[in-house]
C-alpha positions as CSV (number, residue, x, y, z in Angstrom):
1,Q,-20.1,-7.4,-21.3
2,V,-19.7,-6.4,-17.7
3,Q,-17.6,-3.4,-16.7
4,V,-16.2,-2.8,-13.2
5,V,-14.6,0.5,-12.5
6,E,-12.9,1.6,-9.4
7,S,-12.2,5.2,-8.3
8,G,-11.1,7.3,-5.4
9,G,-7.5,6.3,-5.1
10,G,-4.7,8.7,-4.6
11,L,-1.8,10.0,-2.4
12,V,-2.5,10.4,1.3
13,Q,-0.4,11.1,4.3
14,P,-0.1,8.5,7.1
15,G,-3.2,8.8,9.4
16,G,-5.3,10.1,6.6
17,S,-8.5,8.7,4.9
18,L,-9.7,7.8,1.5
19,R,-12.9,6.4,0.2
20,L,-12.9,4.0,-2.8
21,S,-15.9,3.4,-5.0
22,C,-16.6,0.5,-7.4
23,V,-19.4,0.5,-9.9
24,A,-20.5,-2.5,-12.0
25,S,-22.3,-1.8,-15.2
26,G,-23.1,-3.2,-18.6
27,S,-24.7,-6.6,-18.9
28,I,-24.7,-7.3,-15.2
29,R,-28.1,-8.8,-14.2
30,S,-27.6,-9.3,-10.5
31,I,-24.8,-9.2,-8.1
32,D,-24.1,-11.6,-5.3
33,A,-20.9,-10.6,-3.4
34,M,-18.6,-7.7,-3.9
35,G,-15.1,-7.4,-2.6
36,W,-11.9,-5.3,-2.4
37,Y,-8.5,-6.8,-2.9
38,R,-5.1,-5.2,-2.9
39,Q,-1.7,-5.9,-4.3
40,G,1.3,-4.1,-2.9
41,P,4.7,-3.9,-4.6
42,G,6.2,-7.4,-4.9
43,K,3.3,-9.0,-3.2
44,E,0.4,-11.2,-4.1
45,R,-3.2,-9.9,-4.4
46,D,-4.9,-10.3,-1.1
47,L,-8.5,-9.9,0.2
48,V,-9.1,-6.7,2.0
49,A,-12.9,-6.8,2.6
50,H,-15.8,-8.7,1.2
51,I,-19.6,-7.9,1.5
52,A,-22.5,-10.2,0.7
53,R,-25.7,-9.1,-0.8
54,D,-27.3,-9.1,2.7
55,G,-24.6,-6.7,4.0
56,S,-22.7,-9.2,6.0
57,S,-19.0,-8.5,5.7
58,V,-15.5,-10.0,6.3
59,Y,-12.3,-8.1,6.7
60,A,-8.6,-8.9,6.6
61,D,-7.1,-8.8,10.1
62,S,-4.7,-6.0,9.0
63,V,-7.6,-3.6,8.3
64,K,-10.2,-4.5,11.0
65,G,-11.3,-1.4,12.8
66,R,-9.9,0.9,10.2
67,F,-11.6,0.0,6.9
68,T,-15.4,-0.2,6.3
69,I,-17.0,-1.9,3.3
70,S,-20.5,-1.0,2.2
71,R,-22.7,-1.3,-0.8
72,D,-25.7,0.2,-2.6
73,N,-27.5,-2.6,-4.3
74,A,-29.7,-0.2,-6.3
75,K,-26.6,1.4,-7.8
76,N,-24.5,-1.8,-8.2
77,T,-21.8,0.0,-6.2
78,A,-19.5,-0.9,-3.4
79,Y,-17.5,1.4,-1.2
80,L,-14.4,1.1,0.9
81,Q,-13.9,3.7,3.6
82,M,-10.3,3.6,4.7
83,N,-9.2,5.4,7.8
84,R,-6.0,5.7,9.7
85,L,-4.0,4.7,6.7
86,N,-0.4,3.8,7.0
87,P,2.4,3.1,4.5
88,D,1.7,-0.7,4.6
89,D,-1.7,0.1,3.0
90,T,0.1,1.3,-0.2
91,A,-1.1,-0.9,-3.0
92,V,-3.3,-1.1,-6.1
93,Y,-6.8,-1.8,-4.9
94,Y,-9.0,-4.0,-7.1
95,C,-12.8,-4.5,-7.0
96,N,-14.2,-7.9,-7.5
97,V,-17.8,-8.5,-8.4
98,N,-19.5,-11.9,-8.3
99,G,-22.7,-11.8,-10.3
100,F,-24.9,-13.0,-13.1
101,A,-24.7,-11.4,-16.5
102,Y,-27.6,-11.3,-18.9
103,G,-27.7,-14.4,-21.1
104,T,-25.8,-16.5,-18.6
105,N,-26.8,-18.8,-15.7
106,Y,-23.5,-19.0,-14.0
107,L,-21.9,-16.9,-11.3
108,G,-19.1,-14.9,-13.0
109,A,-16.2,-13.1,-11.3
110,Y,-15.5,-9.7,-12.7
111,W,-12.5,-7.5,-11.9
112,G,-11.8,-3.8,-12.3
113,Q,-8.5,-2.3,-13.5
114,G,-7.5,-1.2,-10.1
115,T,-6.9,2.2,-8.4
116,Q,-3.6,3.1,-6.8
117,V,-3.5,4.1,-3.1
118,T,-0.2,5.5,-1.9
119,V,0.3,6.4,1.8
120,S,3.4,8.5,2.2
121,S,4.5,11.7,3.9
């Protein structure tokens, strides 16, 4: 079984920063892409940032220049550095891991439980 665990969320004032972490563990054999999604109150879950195994990344327009996604392949970990946060960034942030689990030969999609980020004064 593959586990995905996010951490680093919390309450921050507008203009502040947070760094989220996502660790994949358990029966994960190899990881292809990792991504961060978010779901605000009454909204759909949307892509925030995505990073391939080679480090190439994609960002939502709303976070370009403020958020940076990175990963440590040796640790099966992805990070999301969030700067200049504003109230519109308030959401539950979810990590998505696309990878192969031991005993399988298909690319699975694994999700964490999410971490709450609240931007408020």
